[in-house]
N, C-alpha and C positions, 0 to 999 in steps of 0.2 A: 341578491343575497350572497355574502362572501362564502366561499367554499371552506369547509373545515380543514384544519391542518392534516387530520388523518386521511381525509378523502384526497387531498393534494398529494400526500405521500404515496398513497396507493396508485394513483394515476401515473405519477412519475415512475414508480417501480414497474408498472405494467408496460410502459413504453421503453424504459431503459434496459430491463433485464433481458428481453429477447436480443437486443443489439449486442449486449455483452456476451451472451452465450454464442451467438452466431460468429462474432469476431474471434472468440476463443476456439470455436470448432474449425473454422477455415484457416486460422493462423496466418502465416506469411506476413505480407505487408499490411493486411487488414488488421491483424492483432497488434503488430508493431506500431502502426499509426494510432490505434486506439490507446495503447499504453503511453505513447508519446504525448498525445493530447492530454491525458490525465496528469502526466508528470509536469508538463508545462503550466497547466492551470494551477496545479497544487503548488508549484514553485512560486508562481505569481501571488497566490494567496499568502504563502509563507512570507514573501517579501513585504506585503502590505501589513501583515501582523507585526513584522519586525520594525516597520516604520513607526508603530505606536510606541516603541521603546527608544525612539530617536536614533535608530540604526539605519544606515543607508546601504542597503544591499545593492551590489552591482548587478542590476537586473539584466541589461543587455548581455553581458558576459555570462551571467548565470543561466539565462535561457539558452545561449549558444552551447554551453557545456552540458547542460541537461540533455539537450537534443543529441549531442555527440555521444554521450554515455549510453543513452537508451538505444540509439541506432547501432552503436558498436556491438551490442549483444545480438543484433540481427545480421549485420554485414560482416562483423568480425574483422574489420580492416586495421585495427590498431591494438597492440597489447594493452591490457588494462593497467599494467604497471606503469606504462609510459604515460597514460592519462592521469594516474594518481600523482605523478611527479609534475607533469606539465601544467595541470590545472592550478594547483596552489602557486606555482611559480608565476604564472600569467596574472592571476588575481592580485598577487602582491605587487607585481610590476605595474599594473594599470592603476593601482591605488596611488602611485606617485602623481598621477595626473588628475586626481579627484581631491577636492577640498570640502569634504562633507562629514564633519564630526570626527568621531573616534576611528582611527585606522584599525586598531585591534578589533573593535566590535564589528566594523564593516567587513573586514576580511574574514574574521572567524565566522560570522553569521552567513556570509555569502557561501563560504566553503561548506558549512553545515547544510545549507539548503541544497547545494549541488549534489553532495554525496548522499545525504539522507533521502532526498527525493529522486534525483537523477540516477544514481548508482543502484539504489534499492529497487526502483521501478524497472530499471534495465534488466535486473535478474529475473523479473517475471517474463520478459521476452526471452531470456536465456532458457527458462524452463520450457517454454513453448517450442523453442527451436533446438532443444537438446537432443531429441531422438529423431533424427532425420535419415536414418539408415534405410527405411522403407516406408511405403505409403501406410502400411498397417501401424508401424510404430509412430508415424507422424500423427495419424488419426488418434491413436491412444494418448499421445501427449496433449491433444486437444481435450480429450475426456478428463485428463489429469487436471488441466487448468480449470475446466468447468467444475470439477469436483472440489478444487480449492476454493473457488468462489462460493459454491453452495455450502461447503463446510464452514466458511467464515460467516456467511449470512445466518446459518443455523446457530452457530456459536453465539453471535451477537443477539439474536432473537431470544434464545434460551436464557442467556445471561440477563437480558432485560426483563422478560416476563416472569421468570421464576424469581429473580432478584426482587422485583416489585412485589410479588405475591408473598414471599416468605423471608426475604432478606432482613437480617437483624444485625449482622456483624459487618461493620464498615471495612471495605477493602483498603482504600487509600483516601481517607477523608480530606487530606490536604490537597489532593489533586482532583478527585472526582467524588464528591460527598454522597452521590446517589448510588454508587456501585457497592455491592456487598460480596462477602466471601461465598455466600450461598449461591448468588448469581454466577460468580466466576467459576465455581465448581460445576454448576449445571452447564455453563457454556463449554467447559473443558470436556465433560462427558458426552455432550451432544456432538461436539466437533469430532471426537474419536469415533462415535457411532456413525456419523455421516460419512467419514472416510471408509469405514468398514463396509457400510452399505454400498458405497460407490464401487468398492473393490468387487463385490459380488454381482453388481448390476452391469457395469460398463467397463471397469478398469482392470484389464488383463496385464497392464504394464508392470505392476508391482505385486509383490507377494502380500499375504495378509499381515505379516509382521511389518513390512514396509508401510502398508496403508495405516496401521496403528501408529507407527512412528510419525508419519506425516500428520495424522490427526492430533497427536500429542503436541507437535510443533504448532499447529494452528490453535489448539486450545490454550496453550501457554503464551507463545510468542505473539500471536495475534491480539490477545487481550492486553499484553504489555504494550503493543504498538498503539492501541487505543488510549492507554493511560499516558504514554509519552506525548501524544498529540494533545491530550487534555492539559498536560503540564505546560506545553507551549502556549496554548490558548489562554490558560489562566495567567501566565506571565504577561501576555499581551493584553489581558483584561478584555477578552472578547468571548462571546458565547459560541459563535460559529466562525469558521475560517472565512466564509463569505455567505452570500444568500443566492448563489447562482443556481442551485437546485431547489425549486420550490418545495417547502416542507421538509427538506433534508439538510439544509445548510450548504456547505461548500464541498468542492471536490476533495480537498484535504481531509475533511470530516468523513467522507464516505469511504475513502480508500486508506485510512490510517492503519488499520489492521493488516491490510494487504502489503503495505510498504514494509512492515516489519517481518511478515511471514515469508514473503517471496525470497529474500536472500537466504534465510535459514533453510527453506525447502530446496532452493537451488544448490546450496552446499551439500545438503544431505543426498540429493540425487546424484550430484557430480562425483562424490567420493564413495557412496555406498550402493548406488543402484545402477548407474550408467555402465 
């Protein structure tokens, strides 16, 4: 007898969530490798979706630059400004040797995937490695990353269940017809509440005002990230970015909110908390 989709989702979650939380807690190369794996798989899924629009993403160079961007937030061996100049230069240069459709579409989409996925994912590593002044601060940054994950999960769940139960006003029907304003507001409130709870339970790194600010970022930017990925999938005419995660779709599907949330939280921490 085939296992139900709900049962499959639960089993996958039970297996994957402890791995995510442990990688977040221990940090260092464990977390960097985890984020890198997510970024590389998401970029590959993005490339396959682009192919449905007859766009030929430069996958080898894209994978290389995603790897460099993510690891650069851990090792900090190159200035990011250098990478933002060098990557478009090299992508354009190598397009001279490719004869695969539209140069404009190929280059533009390759760069979009590299920076949307590689740079944004790299900032999550940057968050985990930002507070390295002491063991206590480094442990706290692990709790911060865990809190971000939990806040995003709670936001998504609240938006889905409450939106399904009472949602009447469509949020962005052109992009995601099942999402409602009621669900989005519920997700926002629960994201803020989750970060406030994290502050009082484990998170001494930030003040209550900063925790609320991070919750607001998750509640707004995270949901926008989900809508942006839905827009990409709708354009490619696919339901899921892939079927790699049973019952959940693709890696890009599961981490779309995080990809948008991470850079916003990174900038907030860098300029207002660190």
